[in-house]
Phi, psi and omega in degrees: 000133183290146178292135177279124186266140175251123188232105170293141178247131179245104174281125186246132173222125180054039175081005180237151175281133180230160176213139180226195177233129183053035175075011178227180179055055184286136178235151181292137181233006174124180180281127185294328180287313180296318180296318179300316179296322179297314181293322178299317179294330180283343180112017175301144181278323178208170172230153172235126175250122179237118173280095194287346179246007184298315181289314182301319183264009177056044175246165177260149174302136185287115179297326181300322179294319179299319179299319179294318180296314182299328182288343185250345187259150173238020176232159181294150173216149181251145180234137177216166179117112176075014181273116184231002183206166176295329179294321176300315182295315180301319180296319182289319178293322177294329179284347175126355179293146178270324179221160176237153180243130175244145183221271183302316183298325180288325179299315184274345177217075184304332180296344177300323179298315179303314183296315182293320179296322180290318184280323189242350181097140181301331185297340181251009180252111178254125175267111177270132183231120174258126183218156179225142179275123181279173183298333180274004178094349180288138175268111183260139178278136178242154179231182178053052179064032179085010185271335186236126174282148178239177177268007182273138176265138189309304191289323178290325180291319178299315180296320178296318180300318179291319178300328181278347175127002177297133183265354181200149178243131173248102184260121177244122173275115179295331179293331184262343186306123175075001185275340183062026181255009180102163182283164176280082192293320181296313179294320179300315181295321179298323179292310185296330180279347185255352180230160182249027176239162180298143179239130178260126177277137180214141175101099171119359182296131180224345182201163182305324181300331180294323178292319178298318178296321179300322180283308189279322183261327181265348179061029180287150177275341182202160177229136183248144176211160183231278186304324180303322178275317184303319183265013173057036175279339176210132179265154178297317176302318178297317181297317182290326174299316180298312182296318180298321180293336179270004177088011179275127179288120178229152174289123190294307179050221178277123177249169190288340178255000000 
């Protein structure tokens, strides 16, 4: 049985880690390099760095930040935000990133996924999908940090992304983001049952039980959280102790005792 991964997410804006609710009302949460090193020491399995305004403001993810992060970490990390070409990806991988995440650029140019998978391998291409459930029950994909609605439906887009070569899916429910009410389990389960690549649950973690639900009910390969970790409401060692006690296979690393 594969190890269930715990992944802190660091949303970066102007060189600082920020966290909001439903993608708005962003507050400062600390230095991204220092936070990353802290989580690695605590036993995080991976990290995700997302420059959340890079696409909206037509900027590129800062390679300099990736170099600093790579110099301090001994665990894999993914970088996303403003990635629109193979050249962008090459620069980030050369700077030390292990995987890259594409979101808005892939929605408007799906062939980008094919190109990146062909040039760099599916294992380093993560398709990040931000979606919100509409009043009619449809899950609609949003881009530009949740600012723009698209005509893409969540489940068909995820399947297309995997067919094109994405090696992992990072699904964030905008309705659940920052609410601490748990992940979007029904949508998560529909995704995991429809693709044959690992799926990361994102948006809504508030307590250890939510991570267990992501694994047991959503069938996720990993669970991502931000504010819960940033504000030290739950530590990674405590979370892994809880999951291990429930029979979930986790990389032991540093535990609370």
